[in-house]
A tleap script that builds the chain and sets N, CA, C and O, in Angstrom:
source leaprc.protein.ff14SB
mol = sequence {
  NARG LEU PRO ARG THR LEU ASP VAL ASP GLN
  VAL THR ARG VAL LEU GLU GLN ASP VAL GLU
  ASN VAL LEU ALA LEU ARG ASP ARG ALA MET
  TRP GLU THR LEU TYR SER SER GLY LEU ARG
  VAL SER GLU LEU VAL SER LEU PRO LEU ALA
  ALA VAL GLU ARG ASP PRO ARG ALA LEU ILE
  VAL ARG GLY LYS GLY ASN LYS GLU ARG LEU
  VAL PRO LEU GLY GLU PRO ALA ARG ALA ALA
  ILE PHE ALA TRP LEU GLY CALA
}
set mol.1.N position { 5.688 -13.967 -19.896 }
set mol.1.CA position { 6.895 -13.441 -19.312 }
set mol.1.C position { 6.565 -12.814 -17.955 }
set mol.1.O position { 5.529 -12.166 -17.804 }
set mol.2.N position { 7.441 -13.006 -16.977 }
set mol.2.CA position { 7.241 -12.428 -15.653 }
set mol.2.C position { 7.584 -10.944 -15.658 }
set mol.2.O position { 8.487 -10.514 -16.376 }
set mol.3.N position { 6.861 -10.160 -14.857 }
set mol.3.CA position { 7.185 -8.725 -14.794 }
set mol.3.C position { 8.518 -8.504 -14.099 }
set mol.3.O position { 8.944 -9.313 -13.274 }
set mol.4.N position { 9.176 -7.392 -14.443 }
set mol.4.CA position { 10.425 -7.042 -13.770 }
set mol.4.C position { 10.093 -6.529 -12.374 }
set mol.4.O position { 9.033 -5.943 -12.155 }
set mol.5.N position { 10.989 -6.749 -11.450 }
set mol.5.CA position { 10.781 -6.284 -10.083 }
set mol.5.C position { 11.861 -5.268 -9.711 }
set mol.5.O position { 12.924 -5.212 -10.329 }
set mol.6.N position { 11.562 -4.476 -8.696 }
set mol.6.CA position { 12.539 -3.527 -8.184 }
set mol.6.C position { 13.469 -4.243 -7.217 }
set mol.6.O position { 13.045 -5.137 -6.485 }
set mol.7.N position { 14.740 -3.847 -7.217 }
set mol.7.CA position { 15.640 -4.427 -6.223 }
set mol.7.C position { 15.522 -3.623 -4.923 }
set mol.7.O position { 14.823 -2.610 -4.888 }
set mol.8.N position { 16.186 -4.057 -3.877 }
set mol.8.CA position { 16.068 -3.445 -2.561 }
set mol.8.C position { 16.471 -1.969 -2.595 }
set mol.8.O position { 15.804 -1.131 -1.988 }
set mol.9.N position { 17.551 -1.651 -3.297 }
set mol.9.CA position { 17.999 -0.257 -3.371 }
set mol.9.C position { 16.968 0.634 -4.063 }
set mol.9.O position { 16.737 1.764 -3.633 }
set mol.10.N position { 16.355 0.138 -5.116 }
set mol.10.CA position { 15.345 0.921 -5.824 }
set mol.10.C position { 14.130 1.172 -4.931 }
set mol.10.O position { 13.605 2.285 -4.900 }
set mol.11.N position { 13.684 0.156 -4.214 }
set mol.11.CA position { 12.542 0.317 -3.307 }
set mol.11.C position { 12.893 1.298 -2.195 }
set mol.11.O position { 12.072 2.140 -1.830 }
set mol.12.N position { 14.096 1.198 -1.659 }
set mol.12.CA position { 14.528 2.106 -0.595 }
set mol.12.C position { 14.514 3.551 -1.080 }
set mol.12.O position { 14.057 4.439 -0.359 }
set mol.13.N position { 15.009 3.799 -2.292 }
set mol.13.CA position { 15.006 5.163 -2.839 }
set mol.13.C position { 13.582 5.694 -3.008 }
set mol.13.O position { 13.320 6.865 -2.732 }
set mol.14.N position { 12.682 4.856 -3.451 }
set mol.14.CA position { 11.290 5.281 -3.625 }
set mol.14.C position { 10.675 5.630 -2.276 }
set mol.14.O position { 10.003 6.654 -2.146 }
set mol.15.N position { 10.897 4.795 -1.281 }
set mol.15.CA position { 10.272 5.006 0.024 }
set mol.15.C position { 10.902 6.149 0.813 }
set mol.15.O position { 10.276 6.678 1.732 }
set mol.16.N position { 12.116 6.535 0.475 }
set mol.16.CA position { 12.790 7.607 1.209 }
set mol.16.C position { 12.621 8.987 0.577 }
set mol.16.O position { 13.191 9.960 1.070 }
set mol.17.N position { 11.856 9.089 -0.492 }
set mol.17.CA position { 11.648 10.385 -1.132 }
set mol.17.C position { 10.881 11.310 -0.191 }
set mol.17.O position { 10.053 10.864 0.604 }
set mol.18.N position { 11.172 12.611 -0.296 }
set mol.18.CA position { 10.473 13.599 0.519 }
set mol.18.C position { 9.004 13.643 0.142 }
set mol.18.O position { 8.635 13.531 -1.027 }
set mol.19.N position { 8.169 13.810 1.170 }
set mol.19.CA position { 6.729 13.908 0.964 }
set mol.19.C position { 6.361 15.379 1.105 }
set mol.19.O position { 6.419 15.940 2.200 }
set mol.20.N position { 5.979 16.004 -0.017 }
set mol.20.CA position { 5.785 17.446 -0.029 }
set mol.20.C position { 4.327 17.887 -0.166 }
set mol.20.O position { 4.009 19.036 0.143 }
set mol.21.N position { 3.450 17.020 -0.614 }
set mol.21.CA position { 2.056 17.418 -0.806 }
set mol.21.C position { 1.144 16.204 -0.652 }
set mol.21.O position { 1.607 15.091 -0.403 }
set mol.22.N position { -0.151 16.436 -0.802 }
set mol.22.CA position { -1.132 15.364 -0.596 }
set mol.22.C position { -0.939 14.215 -1.576 }
set mol.22.O position { -1.075 13.050 -1.202 }
set mol.23.N position { -0.624 14.534 -2.831 }
set mol.23.CA position { -0.408 13.461 -3.802 }
set mol.23.C position { 0.817 12.633 -3.443 }
set mol.23.O position { 0.817 11.415 -3.622 }
set mol.24.N position { 1.860 13.280 -2.939 }
set mol.24.CA position { 3.053 12.544 -2.512 }
set mol.24.C position { 2.730 11.672 -1.297 }
set mol.24.O position { 3.237 10.556 -1.184 }
set mol.25.N position { 1.887 12.177 -0.388 }
set mol.25.CA position { 1.456 11.364 0.754 }
set mol.25.C position { 0.676 10.143 0.281 }
set mol.25.O position { 0.867 9.038 0.789 }
set mol.26.N position { -0.204 10.352 -0.693 }
set mol.26.CA position { -0.978 9.229 -1.247 }
set mol.26.C position { -0.060 8.208 -1.893 }
set mol.26.O position { -0.205 7.005 -1.677 }
set mol.27.N position { 0.892 8.696 -2.692 }
set mol.27.CA position { 1.819 7.791 -3.364 }
set mol.27.C position { 2.644 7.003 -2.359 }
set mol.27.O position { 2.859 5.804 -2.535 }
set mol.28.N position { 3.107 7.670 -1.301 }
set mol.28.CA position { 3.876 6.980 -0.251 }
set mol.28.C position { 3.022 5.892 0.393 }
set mol.28.O position { 3.501 4.782 0.626 }
set mol.29.N position { 1.755 6.207 0.683 }
set mol.29.CA position { 0.856 5.223 1.279 }
set mol.29.C position { 0.674 4.019 0.361 }
set mol.29.O position { 0.636 2.877 0.820 }
set mol.30.N position { 0.562 4.281 -0.934 }
set mol.30.CA position { 0.387 3.187 -1.886 }
set mol.30.C position { 1.652 2.326 -1.969 }
set mol.30.O position { 1.568 1.098 -1.946 }
set mol.31.N position { 2.828 2.969 -2.065 }
set mol.31.CA position { 4.085 2.208 -2.144 }
set mol.31.C position { 4.302 1.382 -0.882 }
set mol.31.O position { 4.651 0.204 -0.959 }
set mol.32.N position { 4.094 1.998 0.275 }
set mol.32.CA position { 4.290 1.280 1.537 }
set mol.32.C position { 3.334 0.088 1.633 }
set mol.32.O position { 3.719 -0.990 2.087 }
set mol.33.N position { 2.096 0.291 1.206 }
set mol.33.CA position { 1.105 -0.795 1.258 }
set mol.33.C position { 1.498 -1.921 0.307 }
set mol.33.O position { 1.448 -3.094 0.678 }
set mol.34.N position { 1.883 -1.573 -0.902 }
set mol.34.CA position { 2.325 -2.599 -1.852 }
set mol.34.C position { 3.522 -3.368 -1.314 }
set mol.34.O position { 3.558 -4.597 -1.371 }
set mol.35.N position { 4.499 -2.639 -0.790 }
set mol.35.CA position { 5.744 -3.264 -0.334 }
set mol.35.C position { 5.527 -4.136 0.900 }
set mol.35.O position { 6.119 -5.209 1.014 }
set mol.36.N position { 4.682 -3.679 1.824 }
set mol.36.CA position { 4.534 -4.435 3.067 }
set mol.36.C position { 3.530 -5.582 2.965 }
set mol.36.O position { 3.600 -6.537 3.738 }
set mol.37.N position { 2.609 -5.494 2.027 }
set mol.37.CA position { 1.543 -6.496 1.988 }
set mol.37.C position { 1.663 -7.505 0.855 }
set mol.37.O position { 1.114 -8.604 0.940 }
set mol.38.N position { 2.374 -7.141 -0.198 }
set mol.38.CA position { 2.472 -8.033 -1.345 }
set mol.38.C position { 1.233 -8.041 -2.217 }
set mol.38.O position { 1.029 -8.975 -2.993 }
set mol.39.N position { 0.401 -7.014 -2.103 }
set mol.39.CA position { -0.794 -6.920 -2.947 }
set mol.39.C position { -0.414 -6.739 -4.407 }
set mol.39.O position { 0.661 -6.230 -4.723 }
set mol.40.N position { -1.297 -7.158 -5.284 }
set mol.40.CA position { -1.169 -6.810 -6.689 }
set mol.40.C position { -1.641 -5.360 -6.833 }
set mol.40.O position { -2.460 -4.893 -6.041 }
set mol.41.N position { -1.130 -4.656 -7.831 }
set mol.41.CA position { -1.541 -3.271 -8.046 }
set mol.41.C position { -3.047 -3.205 -8.265 }
set mol.41.O position { -3.704 -2.299 -7.752 }
set mol.42.N position { -3.599 -4.142 -9.015 }
set mol.42.CA position { -5.043 -4.145 -9.269 }
set mol.42.C position { -5.834 -4.320 -7.971 }
set mol.42.O position { -6.922 -3.761 -7.834 }
set mol.43.N position { -5.303 -5.085 -7.020 }
set mol.43.CA position { -5.974 -5.249 -5.732 }
set mol.43.C position { -5.909 -3.962 -4.921 }
set mol.43.O position { -6.880 -3.575 -4.272 }
set mol.44.N position { -4.749 -3.301 -4.965 }
set mol.44.CA position { -4.588 -2.061 -4.219 }
set mol.44.C position { -5.542 -0.986 -4.715 }
set mol.44.O position { -6.229 -0.349 -3.918 }
set mol.45.N position { -5.589 -0.781 -6.025 }
set mol.45.CA position { -6.418 0.305 -6.551 }
set mol.45.C position { -7.909 0.010 -6.452 }
set mol.45.O position { -8.725 0.921 -6.591 }
set mol.46.N position { -8.280 -1.235 -6.216 }
set mol.46.CA position { -9.699 -1.548 -6.057 }
set mol.46.C position { -10.127 -1.615 -4.590 }
set mol.46.O position { -11.296 -1.872 -4.299 }
set mol.47.N position { -9.188 -1.387 -3.660 }
set mol.47.CA position { -9.546 -1.376 -2.239 }
set mol.47.C position { -10.458 -0.192 -1.938 }
set mol.47.O position { -10.160 0.932 -2.342 }
set mol.48.N position { -11.557 -0.425 -1.239 }
set mol.48.CA position { -12.383 0.715 -0.842 }
set mol.48.C position { -11.701 1.462 0.307 }
set mol.48.O position { -10.962 0.863 1.088 }
set mol.49.N position { -11.947 2.745 0.406 }
set mol.49.CA position { -11.363 3.547 1.475 }
set mol.49.C position { -11.740 3.003 2.848 }
set mol.49.O position { -10.960 3.104 3.795 }
set mol.50.N position { -12.925 2.432 2.955 }
set mol.50.CA position { -13.379 1.865 4.228 }
set mol.50.C position { -12.447 0.760 4.730 }
set mol.50.O position { -12.414 0.474 5.927 }
set mol.51.N position { -11.693 0.143 3.824 }
set mol.51.CA position { -10.786 -0.941 4.224 }
set mol.51.C position { -9.643 -0.434 5.084 }
set mol.51.O position { -9.035 -1.211 5.821 }
set mol.52.N position { -9.336 0.870 5.002 }
set mol.52.CA position { -8.195 1.409 5.745 }
set mol.52.C position { -8.551 2.561 6.678 }
set mol.52.O position { -7.661 3.119 7.319 }
set mol.53.N position { -9.807 2.926 6.772 }
set mol.53.CA position { -10.180 4.079 7.587 }
set mol.53.C position { -9.942 3.849 9.071 }
set mol.53.O position { -9.486 4.754 9.770 }
set mol.54.N position { -10.236 2.685 9.550 }
set mol.54.CA position { -9.926 2.377 10.945 }
set mol.54.C position { -8.486 1.907 11.000 }
set mol.54.O position { -7.822 1.852 9.964 }
set mol.55.N position { -7.991 1.572 12.160 }
set mol.55.CA position { -6.585 1.200 12.318 }
set mol.55.C position { -6.407 -0.286 11.994 }
set mol.55.O position { -6.339 -1.115 12.901 }
set mol.56.N position { -6.334 -0.618 10.706 }
set mol.56.CA position { -6.292 -2.039 10.346 }
set mol.56.C position { -4.910 -2.657 10.553 }
set mol.56.O position { -3.893 -2.063 10.192 }
set mol.57.N position { -4.885 -3.806 11.114 }
set mol.57.CA position { -3.649 -4.579 11.202 }
set mol.57.C position { -3.594 -5.554 10.022 }
set mol.57.O position { -2.551 -6.130 9.715 }
set mol.58.N position { -4.746 -5.717 9.375 }
set mol.58.CA position { -4.844 -6.585 8.199 }
set mol.58.C position { -5.967 -6.058 7.312 }
set mol.58.O position { -6.897 -5.405 7.785 }
set mol.59.N position { -5.866 -6.350 6.036 }
set mol.59.CA position { -6.880 -5.951 5.068 }
set mol.59.C position { -7.568 -7.194 4.518 }
set mol.59.O position { -6.940 -8.239 4.349 }
set mol.60.N position { -8.849 -7.072 4.243 }
set mol.60.CA position { -9.549 -8.123 3.519 }
set mol.60.C position { -9.515 -7.710 2.057 }
set mol.60.O position { -10.075 -6.682 1.674 }
set mol.61.N position { -8.858 -8.515 1.254 }
set mol.61.CA position { -8.617 -8.184 -0.147 }
set mol.61.C position { -9.351 -9.166 -1.033 }
set mol.61.O position { -9.326 -10.375 -0.801 }
set mol.62.N position { -10.006 -8.630 -2.053 }
set mol.62.CA position { -10.665 -9.469 -3.050 }
set mol.62.C position { -9.714 -9.574 -4.236 }
set mol.62.O position { -9.406 -8.574 -4.884 }
set mol.63.N position { -9.256 -10.775 -4.513 }
set mol.63.CA position { -8.266 -10.993 -5.553 }
set mol.63.C position { -8.820 -11.687 -6.768 }
set mol.63.O position { -10.007 -11.596 -7.080 }
set mol.64.N position { -7.926 -12.388 -7.450 }
set mol.64.CA position { -8.309 -13.116 -8.657 }
set mol.64.C position { -9.412 -14.122 -8.343 }
set mol.64.O position { -9.431 -14.721 -7.268 }
set mol.65.N position { -10.302 -14.297 -9.265 }
set mol.65.CA position { -11.387 -15.247 -9.064 }
set mol.65.C position { -12.380 -14.781 -8.030 }
set mol.65.O position { -13.186 -15.574 -7.543 }
set mol.66.N position { -12.336 -13.484 -7.680 }
set mol.66.CA position { -13.253 -12.902 -6.709 }
set mol.66.C position { -13.123 -13.547 -5.326 }
set mol.66.O position { -14.073 -13.531 -4.544 }
set mol.67.N position { -11.952 -14.113 -5.024 }
set mol.67.CA position { -11.720 -14.749 -3.729 }
set mol.67.C position { -11.182 -13.725 -2.751 }
set mol.67.O position { -10.384 -12.860 -3.115 }
set mol.68.N position { -11.624 -13.828 -1.503 }
set mol.68.CA position { -11.147 -12.924 -0.458 }
set mol.68.C position { -10.034 -13.581 0.339 }
set mol.68.O position { -10.028 -14.794 0.549 }
set mol.69.N position { -9.086 -12.747 0.783 }
set mol.69.CA position { -8.040 -13.235 1.667 }
set mol.69.C position { -7.660 -12.137 2.637 }
set mol.69.O position { -7.855 -10.954 2.360 }
set mol.70.N position { -7.122 -12.530 3.762 }
set mol.70.CA position { -6.692 -11.602 4.796 }
set mol.70.C position { -5.203 -11.326 4.597 }
set mol.70.O position { -4.398 -12.257 4.552 }
set mol.71.N position { -4.836 -10.046 4.476 }
set mol.71.CA position { -3.461 -9.651 4.203 }
set mol.71.C position { -2.964 -8.761 5.345 }
set mol.71.O position { -3.561 -7.716 5.605 }
set mol.72.N position { -1.892 -9.148 6.028 }
set mol.72.CA position { -1.363 -8.292 7.100 }
set mol.72.C position { -0.810 -6.986 6.538 }
set mol.72.O position { -0.292 -6.944 5.422 }
set mol.73.N position { -0.927 -5.930 7.325 }
set mol.73.CA position { -0.466 -4.610 6.913 }
set mol.73.C position { 0.566 -4.127 7.922 }
set mol.73.O position { 0.268 -4.006 9.110 }
set mol.74.N position { 1.767 -3.853 7.456 }
set mol.74.CA position { 2.859 -3.450 8.328 }
set mol.74.C position { 2.687 -2.044 8.887 }
set mol.74.O position { 1.923 -1.240 8.353 }
set mol.75.N position { 3.405 -1.758 9.969 }
set mol.75.CA position { 3.329 -0.454 10.638 }
set mol.75.C position { 3.709 0.711 9.719 }
set mol.75.O position { 3.008 1.723 9.727 }
set mol.76.N position { 4.794 0.618 8.919 }
set mol.76.CA position { 5.096 1.743 8.027 }
set mol.76.C position { 3.957 2.044 7.047 }
set mol.76.O position { 3.695 3.207 6.742 }
set mol.77.N position { 3.293 1.022 6.564 }
set mol.77.CA position { 2.170 1.226 5.647 }
set mol.77.C position { 1.007 1.884 6.371 }
set mol.77.O position { 0.380 2.798 5.834 }
set mol.78.N position { 0.716 1.436 7.569 }
set mol.78.CA position { -0.378 2.030 8.344 }
set mol.78.C position { -0.082 3.497 8.644 }
set mol.78.O position { -0.966 4.346 8.532 }
set mol.79.N position { 1.158 3.795 9.024 }
set mol.79.CA position { 1.544 5.170 9.327 }
set mol.79.C position { 1.402 6.060 8.081 }
set mol.79.O position { 0.914 7.186 8.171 }
set mol.80.N position { 1.829 5.551 6.934 }
set mol.80.CA position { 1.728 6.322 5.690 }
set mol.80.C position { 0.273 6.551 5.300 }
set mol.80.O position { -0.077 7.633 4.830 }
set mol.81.N position { -0.573 5.553 5.489 }
set mol.81.CA position { -2.000 5.690 5.174 }
set mol.81.C position { -2.631 6.754 6.052 }
set mol.81.O position { -3.375 7.599 5.555 }
set mol.82.N position { -2.348 6.731 7.347 }
set mol.82.CA position { -2.965 7.706 8.246 }
set mol.82.C position { -2.398 9.098 8.054 }
set mol.82.O position { -3.103 10.077 8.302 }
set mol.83.N position { -1.147 9.226 7.621 }
set mol.83.CA position { -0.591 10.539 7.277 }
set mol.83.C position { -1.333 11.106 6.082 }
set mol.83.O position { -1.648 12.295 6.049 }
set mol.84.N position { -1.614 10.256 5.098 }
set mol.84.CA position { -2.347 10.687 3.910 }
set mol.84.C position { -3.791 11.041 4.264 }
set mol.84.O position { -4.292 12.076 3.826 }
set mol.85.N position { -4.465 10.205 5.046 }
set mol.85.CA position { -5.855 10.476 5.408 }
set mol.85.C position { -5.987 11.722 6.279 }
set mol.85.O position { -7.009 12.407 6.235 }
set mol.86.N position { -4.955 12.017 7.070 }
set mol.86.CA position { -4.998 13.187 7.939 }
set mol.86.C position { -4.624 14.486 7.247 }
set mol.86.O position { -4.775 15.563 7.823 }
set mol.87.N position { -4.138 14.393 6.022 }
set mol.87.CA position { -3.686 15.615 5.307 }
set mol.87.C position { -4.858 16.427 4.798 }
set mol.87.O position { -4.662 17.474 4.181 }
savepdb mol mol.pdb
quit
């Protein structure tokens, strides 16, 4: 069975929540990265911090079958990541 997905309104509500602390900044960075890149959750949580420390326009992601691919990273995701790293 395919997993359920969020509709546009649900994603918008998640991304528009107030960011009040470091954990909220981290969560925003994760949501923005998932939404803008199309990564699987397992790929996101296995990304090393070094993958995003510099100003990446794309990430090298190791996916299923240990295969690497280049994934573009949108500006909102980059901004959220750097807000979290700067906190």
